[in-house]
N, C-alpha and C positions, 0 to 999 in steps of 0.2 A: 504494499500499500504506500503510495506517495504521500509526501507532506503537501499542504496547500500552497499552489505557487503565489508568487508576489503579483496581486490582480492588475496593477497599473501596466507593466509591460505586456502582460498577456492579453489585456483588453487592447492595447494599441495594435498589436500583431494581428489579433483577430479581426479588428475593423479593416486593417490594411488588405488582408487575405480576402475578405468579402468584397471590398472595392474592386480588387483585381478580378474577381470572378464576375462582378457586375459589368465591367468593361470588357469581357470577352465578345468577340464579333459574332455575328449571328450565324455565320457559315460554320462555326465550331459545334453548333447544336443540332440535334436531330429531334423531331417531334416524337414524343412517347405517347401522348394522350390529349385528346381534346374534348371539352365539354362545355356547356354554355357558360359555365363560371370561370372557367380557366383552362390555359394550355400548359402542357407539361412537356419540356424538352429534357435532353440528358446528353451527356459526353462523358467519355472514359475520365474517372478522378485521377488526380495526380498524387492523391494521398494514400490509395489503397487500390485493390484489384477490382472494385466495382465502379459504379457511376456516380458522377455529380449530376444531380437533377435541379432543374430550374422550373419554377412554377410561376405563372403571372395571370393577373386578372383584375379587374376594376371592381372595387368594392364601395357600396354607396355608404359613406360616412366619413367622418374627420379623421386624420392620421392618429392624434393621440388615443382616441377612442378605440381604434382598431388594434393598436400596439398594446394597449392595456389588455385587451383580450388574449393577446398572443403570448406576451412575455410571462415569466413567473408571476402569479398572484393569485387572487380570489376568483378570476373569471374563468381561467383556463380549464380547470377541471369540470366547470359546469356545462362546457358545450362540446369539448373535444372528445369525441365518442372513443378515441384510440387510448386517451390518458386514463388510467384507472386510479393511481395515487400520485400525489406530489407533496414533497417537503422541502422547505428551505433549510439547509443544513448549515449554511455560513452566510452572512451578508457583509459586504465591503461597502465603502463609499461609492460616489458616482455611479449609482444604478448597477452595481455588480453584486452577484450572489452565487452561491453554490447550491443546486437544487438535486435532489434525488427523486425520480420519478418512475413509474411502473406502466407498461402498455400491454393492452389486451391481446390475446392470441389472435391471429388472422389467417384467412384462407382455410377455414374450417380446421384451425389449430395445426396446420401444417408448420405455421409459424408459432410457436409457444409464446407465451408472455415473456416480456423482456424488461429488464431494469437498466436504467442509465443514470450516471452522476454526471451533471454538466455544469460548467462554468458559464454564466449568462451574464451579458452585458447590453445595456441599452443606451444609446448616444444619438445625437443630432445627425442628420444627413440632409444635405441641400435644404429645402424647405420643409422637410419631414424628419422621419426617425429611421435608425437601423436598430434591431434588436437581434444579438447573435450569441452564439454558444459553441462551445467544444466540450467533449467528454474529458473527464479526469478519471485516473485509477485511484480512487479515494473511497474509503469506508468499505466495510464488510459487504460482501454479496448476499442478499436475502435467499433463504431457501426457496426452491421452486421456480427460480428465475434464472435466466441466462443474462448476464451482463453484456449489453451491447455496447457500441462505441460511435458516438457522433464525432465525424471529422469536421472542420469548421463549417458552419451552418448559419443561415440568418435571414432575416426578413426586412427588405427595404419597402417602406411606406412613404410615398410622397403624394401630395395633393394633385389631381389632374388639372392641368393648366385651363383657366377660365371656368372651372368648374369645382370650387373649393369643397363642396359637401362630398365629392367622389375622390377617391385615392387609389393610385395604382400600386398594388401589393405584389412585389416580386420576391420569391423565396430561392434559397439555395440549400440544398439538402443532400448530404452525402453520409449515409448510416450504414456501419458496419454491423449487421445483426449478429454475427458470430453464431457458433453452434453448427450442427451439420444441417445445411439447407441446401436444397437445389437453386442455383443462380436464377433460374427462370421464374421460381416461385417469388423470389425476392423482388425481382424487377416488375413482375405484375403488381405485387403488393405495393410497392412505392409509388407507381403511377397513379394507381386508384386511391391511395391514401392522400396524396397530395391533391387531387381533384376534389375528393370529398371534404377536405380540409376547408375549401373555399366555400362549398355550399353549406357546410355546418357553420362557419364563421359567419356568413350573410344571416342565417336563420337567428343566430344568437344575438346579432347587432340590432335585429328588428324587434326583439322582445323588449 
């Protein structure tokens, strides 16, 4: 088990990594799934042997409220059907924390429940916000869970120009689920999960 990292350099490195993903050219991405709420692309990850996924859609609400529903806090468990528990383990200054959360089984439990411990950081970006995270090897693994690992992930949320009550939400996710899993099952689950994330979030924001 590692000690907790120094939060400031980790937060700065994480932000820079996400901005690098955000500036990748369109030609690098391949469409993985398209729904009325979002489009999901993917490209090979530079961090591990799986994919880096990019999801994007317009969400009808202001950036602060959307990000409050995504980042660690009281809202997320209420609406995210994949997340089953969430605990804030440590809190740093400047919108940084370490959280432990568990996810439900997927694809008829071919993918068993997972546990993650993530460093999370929320900061300003252009006229909106960026909330991002990376997994840490920290804390004991709970029984009956496989410990997954999130390589740098994050959500950019910026107002749509000329339409301040709508926001463009762009996510970058690269999750190493670990355990013995067929890669095709992981790829199917990731695309569907990201598309569902947008439809679930939209429903939550309307309530």
